[in-house]
Structures are given as C-alpha cells and as structure tokens.
N, C-alpha and C positions, 0 to 999 in steps of 0.2 A: 362570166357575169354572176354566177351564183354565189361567188365569194366576195363580191364588191361590198365595201363598208363605207360609212361616212368619211373615213380617213383616206380611202383609196379611190373613191368615185371620181374626184376631180382629175387626177392624173390618168385614170383609166379612160375617161372621156377624151382627154387631149391626145392620148396615145392612139386614138382611132383615125387621126388625120393621115391621109395618104402621102406618099413621098413627093408627089407633084404639087402639094399645097403651096400657095404663094407664101414666102417667108414673112412678109409684112402681115398678111392675113392671119397666119399662125401666131404671130406676136400679139396682135391686137385681140384676137379671139381668145387666145390663151389667157391673157391678163384679165379680160372681161369675165371669163368663166371662173377663174380663181377668185376674183373679188366677189362675184355673185354668190358663189358657193360659200365663201367665208362669211359674207353678210348673213346668209340664211342660218348658218351655224351660230354666229355671234349673237343674233337676236332670238334664236330658237323659234324660227318662223313657223306659225301654226297653219293648218289647212285653211282656216277661215281667212287669215290675213293674206295667204297666197292667192286664194280665190278672189279676194277683194282687189288685189293688184291686177289680176287678169281681167277682172270686170272693168276697171278703169281704162286699161289699154283697149279692151274691146269697144267701149263707148267712145274712146278717142278715135278709133278707126271708123266708127259709124258716123261721127260728126265731121270727119275730114273730107273736104272736096277741093275743087280748083280754087275756091275763094276763101277758104279757112282751113288751117292745118292745126289740129289740136295737139298733134305730136310735137310740132315746133313750139307751141305754147307751153307744153310740159317741159321741154328742154330749156325754154326761157326762164320759167319761174323757179326751176331747180338750179339755175345758175350754170348749167352745162354749156349753153350757147355762148355766154359771156366768157367762160373759162377757155373754151376753144378759141374764141376771138383773141383773148389776151395772150394765149400761148403762141398764136400765129401772127401777132402784130409785130413786125420788125421795128427796132428803135429808129428814131429819126424820121418816121413816116406817120401819116395820119392813122390813128387807131381804128381798128375794126369795131363794129358794134352789131347788135342783133338785127337779123333780117326781119323778124316778126312774122306773124301768121297771115298777113293780109296783102302781101306783095302779089301782083298779077302781071302777066306778060302782055305785051302789045300796046303799051302806052303811046299816045300819039306824039308825033314830032313837034317840037316848038323851036323856032329859031332863037338864037342868042338875043336877049332883050325882050322876048315875047311875054305876053300876058297870060297868067294862069288864074287871075281873079274871076273873070267872067261875071256871073251873077251871084257869086258867093258873098254873103254878108260876113262881117268881121273886120278886125283891125288890119289895115293894109300894110304891106311890107315889100320892099325891093331887096332881093337877095342876089349877091354877085360875088365872084371871086375868080381865082386862077387855079387850074390844075397844073402842078409842077412835078418835076422829078427831084431826086435827092440832091441835085446840084443847084436847084433853084430855077432851072430852065423850064419854060412853059411847054406843055405837051399838046401838040396839035392833033385834032381828030379824036380826042377822048370822048367816049360815049357815056352820057350821064342819064341815069334814070332817077327821077325824083318823085316821091309820093308823100302824102300827108293827110291828116284828118281835116274835115271841115270845122266850122266854128262850133258845131254841136258835139265834137269829139268823136265822130264816126268817119270811117273810111267809106269810099264810094260803094265798095262791095258789101258793106254792112247796112247801108241805108238806101232803101228803094226810092226815096224821094230825090236822091242825087242823080244827075246824069251819069251814064256809063263813062268810066275813066275820068270822073271829076277829080281835079287836083292831082293828076298824074301826067307826067310828061317824059319825053326823051329829048335830049339835046346833045349836039356835037359841038365841041369847042373849035374855035378857029386857030389860026397860026399863033395867036397870042395866048392860047390856052384858057381863054376867059369863058365863063358862063354867066348868065344874068337873066333874071326874070322878075316879074311882079306877081305877088300871091297874097294870101291872107295869113295871119298868124294862126298856126294850128293850136288846138285846145288840148289841155291835159285830158286824160281819159282813164277809165278803169279797163284792165284786160278783161275779156269775156269771162263771166263767172257762171254761165248757164250750162256748163258741161263738167266733165270730171276734173279739169284744172280748178274750176271754181270750188268743187267739193274739197279738194286738197287745201286751197287757201282758207276756206271757211273752217275746216277741221283744225288748222294750225293757227287760227287767229291772225292771219297775215293780211296786210293792206294790198289792195289790187290796183292802186293808182300808178300811172306812168306820167312823168313830166312831158310837156308838149315837145315835139321834135319834128324835124324834117328827115325823111329817109333818103339815102343816096346809094346807088350802085354806080361805080365808075370803072369803065373798061377802056384800056388802051393797048394797042399792039406792042408787045415787048415788055409790058408791065403787069404786075400782079393786080388782079381785080380787087377793088375795094368795096366792101359792103359795110355801110356805117350809118350813123344818124347824128344829128347836131341839135343841141339843146340850149335854150335861152338861160342866161345866168340868173334871171329873176324868177324862175319858175318855183312855186312852193313845194313841188315834189322832186326837186333836183337830187336831193340826198335821201330819197325814199322810193327809188325806182323799183317796182315789183319784179323787174327782169334784169336788174343789175347792168343796164346798158350804158350808163353815164361814165365818161372818162374826162379827165381834166382837160385834155386837148380838144375835146369835142364840144366845149361850152362856148357859145357865141353871145354877142352883145346886140340887143336891139337899141339902136341910137335914133334920135329924132332925124327924120328925113329932111333933105334940102332939095326941092325940085330943081332949082337953078344949077345944082351941082351934079345932077344925074347925067349919065351918058346919053348921047343923042339917040341910041338905038333902043332905049326903054320905051316900048310901045305905049304903055299906059301912063306916061308921064303927065299928060294933060288932063287926065281924069282921076288922078290920085287925090285923095282928100288931104286937107292941111295937116292932119295928125299922123300921116304915114310914117313908118319906121324904115330904117336902112340897116342891112346886115352885110358885112364883108367877111367872107370865110374862104380861105384857100385850102386846097388838098395837096398832099404830097404822096406820090405813088412810088413804090420800090420797083426796081427792075425784076422781071420774071427770071427765076433761076433757070439755068440751062438744063 
C-alpha cells in the first residue's frame, strides 16, 4: 500500500476482491470504481467539493423515510432512473418510467369500474384500458397499483389534509384484462426542493416542474413487472419534465366524456359532472425471461 499512486490506486482496489466474488458484482462495481476515480482525476476534485458531495448524501439519508426517498429523487433528477428504464424497456412493449419518491405499499383494493374520486375536487375523468401480452391477448389477474396527486399537486403522504391512501388503489384485471376507474385529473407539480435535490436544482438553474401523470405498477405471473406513468398530451410541462420520465408511447389523450357510452360497471357514472373526460390506455407486458 505504501507505493500506491493515483495511477495504480484503482486497479489495486479492484484487485482486493476475493475469488468467490460474484462475477456480475465484480463487473458492476469495477466499472463504477473506474468511472468514479476517473471523474475525480478529470475534474481535479477538491477536498471542499468532496465534502460537499458527502454532505448532500448525508442530508438525503436524513430526509429519507417510508414516505419520501431523497436518494430516488436524486436518481430521478440526474436522469439515472430514466436511463435504467430505457435500457431495460424491451421493444414492442409499454415503456417503463420512473417510480418516483412517493410510492407507498398497501393501497386499498378497488374493483374494476370502482370510484377513486371520493370527496376530491378537480376535473373528473374515467380511465380504462386492457393489459395485454405481446400477441395482443388480454392478461387475466394482472395486479395494478395506481397512485396520483390530488388537485393541489400533492400526494397523500405529502399532505396531512388528505385521507390516508387518498387517490391510491390496487386493482385486479378480470378474464378480459380490463381495468377501469373514475378519478380526478392529477395536477402538474414541482419536485420537492426543500432538501439537497432542491439545492442541486437551484445551483444549476434547473426547472423543478413535472407534467401531470398517473403512476402505474402492473404485475402478472409469468410477465415482467411494469413500473410506469402516463401523461396527458396537453400538459404544458410535457417537454420539460424535471426527471425525464416522458416517453412518446406514454402520452394519453383526455377526450370529452359520454355518460351514455360508459360501461355499466363504472360505479360513479350517475354522479359524474357533464364536463368529465375519458381516457383509454392499454398496457403491453413482455414475458418474464426464464
């Protein structure tokens, strides 16, 4: 160790791995270390800058809990979350998009056609579609998680005025692969800027806005789990998403609703206002690799 230099440190470190190290771990860790060390040498990283980076990570850890993950938010605004999504989205299937920092487990079950509006103000919308495989056949028993912001741009775990699990549901598709529900149109919002991620955005003069969207996680036995989000075509922030989550195939259309044309299982059909919208959006899942 006494003879280690900036030129030999990287390979010396990587050479310390034992013979039983998992090959994939060695590949990923080795590449990470090489790039990290090269970055430090390329920019001539100072002690003050190194300490600032550690301070940001420390603050991210202090802010992270079961209801907000600042590390996920860092990954999102640095484009890493979306890059991993794009690398791992097979062609011919619905694109992945960011999970976001506000997903929570345990959302209540809602039957197909159920109402999620409750007492929430805001423009009303009926959302439905079919979960299919790559051959176009419906997937029975697909488990869907859906969550969104309220009309004020806040998720339920950000806003103490909202009921627990407000605008969060789980739903299982039937034999026809269909999901359907009534809800409100989510609002655009700014990613939280009260922590180290906000410091980074402010320091670089970046916009913190996200277009409005519906989050989905879809699981089905024998298929790859899909984590994604769907965006309206008329949102003003569609091409300025702070976390790079928008994909061409994830853009939906809000069309004027027709109560007479709604399926009989739409529970809120008789109390939807005359200006409600309709969204039809299907999902395509790939088979799980063996």
